[in-house]
N, C-alpha and C positions, 0 to 999 in steps of 0.2 A: 448615095451614101455607101461608103465601103463597108463590107461586112466586118463583124468583130473578129478579132484574133481567136481562133478556135484551138483550144487545148484539150486533148484527149488524155484522160488519166486511166491507168489500168493497174490492177494488182495481180501479181503472179501467184496463183493458187492451183492446187490440184483439185479440180472440180469433181473428180471421181472419188475423192476422200470425203465422206460425210462430215468429218470433223471440221472441214474447211468451209462448209456451206452456210453455217448459221451466223457468222460474225461479219457484219457489213464492214467495208473498209472506211471506217469513220475518219481515219487519219487523212484520207484523200478529201473527205468532205470538209475537214478543217482547212486544208490548204486552199481549196477553191473558195471557201467563204472569205478567207482573209484577203485573197487577191481581188475578189469581186468587191469587197468593201473599199478598196483603194483604186481600182481601175474599172471603169464602166465599159471599156471597149474590148474586154477579154471574157470569153465564155468558156464554160467547162462542160464536158460530157464524159460519161463513164463507159468504157468498152472493155472487152476481154480478148477476143481473138484478133489476129493480124487482119483478117478479112473485114471484121467489123470496124476496126480502127481505120483502115484505109478507106472504107466506104464513107466514113465521116469527114473525109478530106481535112485532116488535121494540119494546123500550122506548126504545132509542137506536140510531142508525145511524151508523157511522163509515166514511168513504171515504178512501182514499189515492190520490194521483195525483202523477205527475211532470209536467213541462211539456207533453210531447207527448201526454199523456192527460188533461190538465185539462179539455178540451172534453167528453170522454166522461164524466168525473166530474160535470160540470155538467148534462149531459143526464140522468144517472142521478138526481141530486138533484131535478131538475125533474119527472121522471117520478114520483118518490115523492110530491111535493107535489100533482101533478095527479091522483094516485090517492088523495087525501085523507089522506095520512100527515101527522099534525100533531105527531109527536114530534120530539125533537132530532135534527138531522143535523150531524155534525161532519166537517170536512175536515182532512186532514193530508198531509204529504209535502213533497217538494222545492219544488214550484211555489208553494204558498201561503206557504211559508217565505221564498222569495226575493221574491215579489210579493204581500204580504198585501192590498194594495189591490185585487187581482183577485177577492177573495171575493164570491161572488154572494149575492143576497138569499135564496136557498133554504137556505143554511147558517145555523146558529145561531152557529157560531164556527169558527175555524181554529186548528189546533195548530201552533206554530212550532218547528221543529227536533226534537230528541230528545223523544219523546212519552210515555214510560212514566209518569213522575211527574205530568205534566200531565193525561193521560187519567184516572189514578186520582183526582186531585183533582176533575176535572170530573164524573166519574161519581158520586162521593160527593155533590157539590153537587146534582146532578139527583135522586139517590135521596132525599136528606134533605129537599129542598124543591122538590118537583115543580112547584108552582104559580108560584113566584117566583124560581127559580134564575137566570133571566136577569138579574135586577136585581143579582145578586152576582157576575156574571162578571168584572167589573173587578178583583176581588180575587185572581184566579188569574193567576200569572205564566206567560208563554209562550203566550199566545193572541192572536188578533185577532177582532174582531166589529164589526158595524155598529151604531152608536148611533142610526140613523135618518137621519143626515146624511152620515156618512162612516165609513170603516173605521178603527177605532182599535186600537192594539196595547198590550199590557201589559208589553212588554219580554221579553227572553229569560230563560229559567229556567237556573239553575246546572246544570252537567253532573253526571251521575251518576258518583260516584267512591267506591270502585273499581267497575269495570264488572262484576266478579263478583257484585255485589249484584243484578244482573238475572238471573232464572232462565233456564235453557235454554228455547228457543222451544217453545211449546205446539203442536207440529206435528200433534197429533191432530186439531186443528181443520181441517186441510187435507187429510187423507188421502182423503176421498171426492171431492174436487174437483180436486186438482192431481196429475197424473201426471208423472213416476213418483215416488210416495212410498214404494213398496215396490220395492227394488232400484234400479238405475240411478244417476244422478248426484244427489248431495245437496249443496246449497249451504250453506256454513258461513261465518259472519262471525266472525273472530277478533279484530277491532278495530273501532273507529269513528273515522272521520276519517283525515287524512293529514298527515304532517309538512310537506308542501309546500303552497303556495297558488297553484297554477297558475290563470291568468286564465280558462282555458276550462273549468274544472271547478267544480262546485257543492259539492263535498264539504266543504271547509273552512268555507264559509258555513253549511252545514246543521248539521254536527257540532261545529264549533269545533276546538279542538286535538285531536290524535290521542290516543286512549286504547286500552288493550289488555286483552283478557281474559287471565287467567293461563294458563300451559301446562297446569296440572292441570285447570282448568275446561274447557279445550278437549278434553283427553284424555277426560274423562268424557262429553262430548257425542259425540265420535267413536265411542267404544265403544258408546254407546247406539244411535247410528245404524247401526252395523255389526250389532249384535245384534237390535234391534227391527225395523229396516226393511231389513236385508240389503243395505246400501249396497255398491255395487261401485266407486263413484268419489266422491271428495270434491273439490269445487271450492271452495277458499278464496277467497271473493269479495271480500276486502278491497281497498281502493284500492291498498295496498302491503303485501303479506303479509310481506315480508322486512325491514320497517323496523326492528324490534327484534331485533337479531341474537342477543342473549343468550336471549331468550324462544324464538326459532326453534330454537336448539340444544337448549334444554331440552325443547321439544315433540318434537323429533326423537328425543331419548333416551327419552322416555316412550313414544312410538309404537313404537320398536324393542323396548323392554322388554315391551310388550303384544303384540307380533307383528302390529300393524296393517299394517305396510308390506308384509307378505306377502299380506294379505287384500284390501287396497283400494289402488287407484291414486289419485293426486291430481293436481291442477292448481292454479295460483295466478297472481295478477297481480304483476308485478315492475316495477321501473324500470331501464332499461338501464344507466344510469350507476351503479347500485348493485350491479351483478352482478360478482362476482370468483370466483376458483377456490374459495375457502372456502365461499361461499354455494352454489355449484354442488354441492360435495361434500355439504353438509348436505341440500339438496333431493333429491339422488340417494338418500341414505340413507332419506328419507321416501317414496320411490317416486313423486316428483313429476315428471311428464313435461313 
Protein backbone atom coordinates (compact mmCIF):
# COMPACT_ATOMS: atom_id res chain seq x y z
CA UNK A 1 0.00 0.00 0.00
CA UNK A 2 1.51 3.39 -0.97
CA UNK A 3 2.06 5.78 1.90
CA UNK A 4 -0.20 8.77 2.36
CA UNK A 5 0.68 12.12 0.87
CA UNK A 6 2.60 13.89 3.66
CA UNK A 7 2.00 17.59 4.15
CA UNK A 8 4.16 19.48 6.64
CA UNK A 9 2.68 22.74 7.92
CA UNK A 10 4.73 25.40 9.64
CA UNK A 11 4.14 28.86 11.06
CA UNK A 12 6.85 31.46 10.89
CA UNK A 13 7.27 32.93 14.39
CA UNK A 14 10.04 34.41 16.47
CA UNK A 15 10.40 31.71 19.12
CA UNK A 16 12.68 34.00 21.16
CA UNK A 17 9.79 36.43 21.65
CA UNK A 18 7.64 35.24 24.60
CA UNK A 19 4.60 36.95 23.08
CA UNK A 20 4.73 34.43 20.22
CA UNK A 21 4.88 31.36 22.43
CA UNK A 22 1.38 31.03 23.83
CA UNK A 23 -0.90 31.12 20.79
CA UNK A 24 -1.04 27.78 19.02
CA UNK A 25 -1.44 28.02 15.22
CA UNK A 26 -5.10 27.03 15.21
CA UNK A 27 -5.45 28.26 11.63
CA UNK A 28 -3.21 25.40 10.47
CA UNK A 29 -5.30 22.98 12.51
CA UNK A 30 -8.45 24.16 10.70
CA UNK A 31 -6.75 23.64 7.33
CA UNK A 32 -5.65 20.11 8.13
CA UNK A 33 -9.03 19.17 9.61
CA UNK A 34 -10.84 20.34 6.49
CA UNK A 35 -8.59 18.44 4.09
CA UNK A 36 -8.66 15.29 6.24
CA UNK A 37 -12.46 15.38 6.20
CA UNK A 38 -12.41 15.21 2.39
CA UNK A 39 -9.33 13.08 1.64
CA UNK A 40 -8.21 9.99 3.55
CA UNK A 41 -4.85 9.65 1.78
CA UNK A 42 -3.37 12.96 2.97
CA UNK A 43 -1.72 13.31 6.38
CA UNK A 44 -0.51 16.39 8.20
CA UNK A 45 2.32 17.10 10.59
CA UNK A 46 3.50 20.31 12.22
CA UNK A 47 7.16 21.28 12.17
CA UNK A 48 9.20 24.44 12.63
CA UNK A 49 12.80 24.35 11.46
CA UNK A 50 14.05 23.39 8.01
CA UNK A 51 15.89 20.46 9.55
CA UNK A 52 12.75 19.14 11.20
CA UNK A 53 10.68 19.62 8.05
CA UNK A 54 13.20 17.78 5.87
CA UNK A 55 13.48 14.95 8.38
CA UNK A 56 9.74 14.38 7.97
CA UNK A 57 10.23 13.67 4.25
CA UNK A 58 7.40 15.95 3.09
CA UNK A 59 5.58 15.74 -0.20
CA UNK A 60 4.34 19.31 0.28
CA UNK A 61 5.35 22.10 2.68
CA UNK A 62 2.95 24.86 3.70
CA UNK A 63 4.13 27.94 5.61
CA UNK A 64 1.91 30.59 7.22
CA UNK A 65 3.09 34.11 7.99
CA UNK A 66 1.83 37.52 9.00
CA UNK A 67 3.67 40.65 7.90
CA UNK A 68 6.00 40.83 10.89
CA UNK A 69 7.10 37.22 10.31
CA UNK A 70 7.17 37.21 6.50
CA UNK A 71 10.95 37.60 6.52
CA UNK A 72 11.29 34.51 8.73
CA UNK A 73 9.01 32.58 6.39
CA UNK A 74 11.18 33.55 3.41
CA UNK A 75 14.31 32.42 5.25
CA UNK A 76 12.67 29.07 6.02
CA UNK A 77 11.63 28.55 2.39
CA UNK A 78 15.13 29.52 1.20
CA UNK A 79 16.73 27.10 3.68
CA UNK A 80 14.56 24.28 2.34
CA UNK A 81 15.61 25.03 -1.24
CA UNK A 82 19.28 25.32 -0.33
CA UNK A 83 19.03 21.89 1.29
CA UNK A 84 17.80 20.44 -1.99
CA UNK A 85 14.09 20.22 -1.24
CA UNK A 86 12.47 20.30 -4.67
CA UNK A 87 8.85 19.66 -3.68
CA UNK A 88 6.04 22.23 -3.61
CA UNK A 89 6.28 25.02 -1.03
CA UNK A 90 3.08 26.98 -0.40
CA UNK A 91 2.71 30.26 1.48
CA UNK A 92 -0.45 31.46 3.20
CA UNK A 93 -1.52 34.03 5.74
CA UNK A 94 -2.25 37.72 6.10
CA UNK A 95 0.89 39.07 4.45
CA UNK A 96 0.75 37.30 1.10
CA UNK A 97 -2.99 37.98 0.97
CA UNK A 98 -2.42 41.72 1.40
CA UNK A 99 0.72 41.90 -0.76
CA UNK A 100 0.70 39.00 -3.24
CA UNK A 101 3.41 40.69 -5.27
CA UNK A 102 5.84 40.01 -2.41
CA UNK A 103 5.80 36.25 -3.11
CA UNK A 104 9.42 35.11 -3.41
CA UNK A 105 10.73 32.72 -6.05
CA UNK A 106 11.20 29.98 -3.45
CA UNK A 107 7.43 29.44 -3.25
CA UNK A 108 5.37 27.64 -5.85
CA UNK A 109 2.25 29.60 -4.94
CA UNK A 110 0.57 31.73 -2.29
CA UNK A 111 -2.89 31.13 -0.88
CA UNK A 112 -5.03 34.25 -0.63
CA UNK A 113 -7.42 34.66 2.28
CA UNK A 114 -9.47 31.77 3.66
CA UNK A 115 -7.48 28.68 2.80
CA UNK A 116 -9.40 25.47 3.43
CA UNK A 117 -11.02 24.94 0.04
CA UNK A 118 -8.02 26.34 -1.82
CA UNK A 119 -5.55 24.06 -0.02
CA UNK A 120 -7.74 21.03 -0.70
CA UNK A 121 -7.89 21.82 -4.41
CA UNK A 122 -4.15 22.51 -4.65
CA UNK A 123 -3.22 19.27 -2.85
CA UNK A 124 -5.51 17.27 -5.10
CA UNK A 125 -3.87 18.88 -8.11
CA UNK A 126 -0.38 18.02 -6.85
CA UNK A 127 -1.33 14.47 -5.91
CA UNK A 128 -3.07 13.68 -9.18
CA UNK A 129 -0.53 15.31 -11.52
CA UNK A 130 2.79 15.55 -9.75
CA UNK A 131 4.82 16.26 -12.87
CA UNK A 132 2.80 19.05 -14.49
CA UNK A 133 0.56 20.43 -11.75
CA UNK A 134 2.14 23.87 -12.03
CA UNK A 135 0.83 24.22 -15.55
CA UNK A 136 -2.70 23.95 -14.16
CA UNK A 137 -2.33 26.37 -11.25
CA UNK A 138 -4.15 29.16 -13.05
CA UNK A 139 -7.39 27.15 -12.85
CA UNK A 140 -7.41 27.34 -9.03
CA UNK A 141 -9.18 30.39 -7.58
CA UNK A 142 -7.68 32.09 -4.54
CA UNK A 143 -3.96 31.83 -5.27
CA UNK A 144 -1.02 33.81 -6.59
CA UNK A 145 2.12 32.54 -8.32
CA UNK A 146 4.96 33.69 -10.51
CA UNK A 147 4.62 33.10 -14.25
CA UNK A 148 8.34 33.77 -14.71
CA UNK A 149 7.87 37.49 -15.33
CA UNK A 150 5.56 38.68 -12.59
CA UNK A 151 3.29 37.47 -9.81
CA UNK A 152 -0.23 36.81 -11.08
CA UNK A 153 -3.37 36.21 -9.03
CA UNK A 154 -6.43 34.11 -9.83
CA UNK A 155 -8.94 36.21 -7.87
CA UNK A 156 -10.48 35.55 -4.51
CA UNK A 157 -12.37 32.38 -3.75
CA UNK A 158 -15.96 32.55 -2.48
CA UNK A 159 -16.36 32.36 1.29
CA UNK A 160 -17.25 29.11 3.00
CA UNK A 161 -20.89 29.19 4.05
CA UNK A 162 -22.07 28.08 6.52
CA UNK A 163 -18.91 28.06 8.61
CA UNK A 164 -20.06 24.92 10.41
CA UNK A 165 -18.97 23.07 7.24
CA UNK A 166 -15.41 23.46 8.55
CA UNK A 167 -14.59 20.68 11.07
CA UNK A 168 -13.23 21.51 14.49
CA UNK A 169 -9.47 22.18 14.36
CA UNK A 170 -7.19 19.14 14.23
CA UNK A 171 -5.38 20.11 17.41
CA UNK A 172 -3.79 16.67 17.70
CA UNK A 173 -1.26 17.90 15.14
CA UNK A 174 -0.01 20.47 17.64
CA UNK A 175 0.08 18.69 20.99
CA UNK A 176 3.75 17.74 20.85
CA UNK A 177 4.90 21.18 19.76
CA UNK A 178 2.79 23.89 21.30
CA UNK A 179 2.40 24.31 25.04
CA UNK A 180 0.09 24.41 26.75
CA UNK A 181 -2.13 22.01 24.84
CA UNK A 182 -2.98 20.06 27.98
CA UNK A 183 -4.55 22.38 30.55
CA UNK A 184 -4.01 26.11 30.56
CA UNK A 185 -5.41 28.60 28.04
CA UNK A 186 -7.03 27.32 24.84
CA UNK A 187 -7.67 29.76 22.02
CA UNK A 188 -11.01 29.39 20.27
CA UNK A 189 -12.27 31.14 17.14
CA UNK A 190 -16.05 31.48 17.10
CA UNK A 191 -16.20 33.61 13.95
CA UNK A 192 -14.23 34.84 10.97
CA UNK A 193 -13.95 38.49 10.07
CA UNK A 194 -15.46 41.56 11.63
CA UNK A 195 -18.55 43.67 10.86
CA UNK A 196 -16.33 46.77 10.95
CA UNK A 197 -13.67 47.80 8.40
CA UNK A 198 -11.17 49.77 10.44
CA UNK A 199 -8.33 51.21 8.37
CA UNK A 200 -5.67 49.92 10.78
CA UNK A 201 -6.91 46.30 10.75
CA UNK A 202 -6.38 43.58 8.12
CA UNK A 203 -9.28 41.38 9.20
CA UNK A 204 -11.88 42.55 6.70
CA UNK A 205 -9.35 42.38 3.84
CA UNK A 206 -8.36 38.83 4.74
CA UNK A 207 -11.73 37.29 5.66
CA UNK A 208 -14.22 39.48 3.83
CA UNK A 209 -17.58 39.90 5.58
CA UNK A 210 -18.08 38.54 9.08
CA UNK A 211 -19.33 34.98 9.48
CA UNK A 212 -20.10 32.97 12.60
CA UNK A 213 -19.88 29.40 13.78
CA UNK A 214 -23.15 28.31 15.37
CA UNK A 215 -23.56 28.18 19.14
CA UNK A 216 -24.01 24.39 19.03
CA UNK A 217 -20.84 23.96 16.97
CA UNK A 218 -18.94 26.02 19.55
CA UNK A 219 -20.36 24.16 22.52
CA UNK A 220 -19.23 20.84 21.07
CA UNK A 221 -15.72 22.26 20.63
CA UNK A 222 -15.61 23.71 24.14
CA UNK A 223 -16.79 20.46 25.71
CA UNK A 224 -14.13 18.55 23.77
CA UNK A 225 -11.41 20.96 24.92
CA UNK A 226 -12.53 20.67 28.53
CA UNK A 227 -12.71 16.89 28.47
CA UNK A 228 -9.80 15.93 26.22
CA UNK A 229 -7.29 18.65 27.03
CA UNK A 230 -8.48 19.68 30.50
CA UNK A 231 -8.74 23.31 29.49
CA UNK A 232 -8.82 25.73 32.40
CA UNK A 233 -9.33 28.89 30.35
CA UNK A 234 -10.98 29.68 27.02
CA UNK A 235 -9.83 32.74 25.11
CA UNK A 236 -12.38 33.59 22.41
CA UNK A 237 -9.89 35.15 20.03
CA UNK A 238 -12.37 36.60 17.54
CA UNK A 239 -11.97 40.16 16.34
CA UNK A 240 -15.33 40.92 17.98
CA UNK A 241 -16.81 38.06 20.00
CA UNK A 242 -19.97 39.96 20.95
CA UNK A 243 -20.98 41.04 17.44
CA UNK A 244 -23.91 38.60 17.15
CA UNK A 245 -25.94 39.10 20.31
CA UNK A 246 -28.48 36.37 19.62
CA UNK A 247 -25.76 33.78 19.13
CA UNK A 248 -23.94 35.05 22.23
CA UNK A 249 -27.05 34.52 24.36
CA UNK A 250 -27.62 31.07 22.86
CA UNK A 251 -24.03 30.04 23.56
CA UNK A 252 -24.37 31.34 27.12
CA UNK A 253 -27.48 29.23 27.66
CA UNK A 254 -25.78 26.14 26.26
CA UNK A 255 -22.67 26.62 28.39
CA UNK A 256 -24.78 27.01 31.51
CA UNK A 257 -26.80 23.91 30.69
CA UNK A 258 -23.53 21.99 30.26
CA UNK A 259 -22.05 23.44 33.46
CA UNK A 260 -18.99 24.79 31.66
CA UNK A 261 -19.15 28.16 33.36
CA UNK A 262 -18.27 26.43 36.64
CA UNK A 263 -15.35 24.48 35.17
CA UNK A 264 -13.62 27.00 32.91
CA UNK A 265 -13.02 30.74 32.97
CA UNK A 266 -13.04 32.68 29.71
CA UNK A 267 -11.86 35.87 28.09
CA UNK A 268 -12.82 37.61 24.84
CA UNK A 269 -12.24 40.66 22.64
CA UNK A 270 -14.98 43.32 22.57
CA UNK A 271 -15.56 46.78 21.14
CA UNK A 272 -16.05 49.48 23.77
CA UNK A 273 -18.87 51.17 21.87
CA UNK A 274 -20.80 47.88 21.77
CA UNK A 275 -20.77 47.16 25.49
CA UNK A 276 -23.90 47.71 27.58
CA UNK A 277 -25.47 46.23 30.71
CA UNK A 278 -27.16 43.38 28.83
CA UNK A 279 -23.90 42.29 27.19
CA UNK A 280 -22.10 42.45 30.52
CA UNK A 281 -24.74 40.27 32.16
CA UNK A 282 -24.43 37.63 29.45
CA UNK A 283 -20.63 37.63 29.65
CA UNK A 284 -20.75 37.32 33.43
CA UNK A 285 -23.03 34.29 33.13
CA UNK A 286 -20.39 32.70 30.91
CA UNK A 287 -17.67 33.38 33.51
CA UNK A 288 -15.89 35.73 31.11
CA UNK A 289 -13.52 38.02 32.99
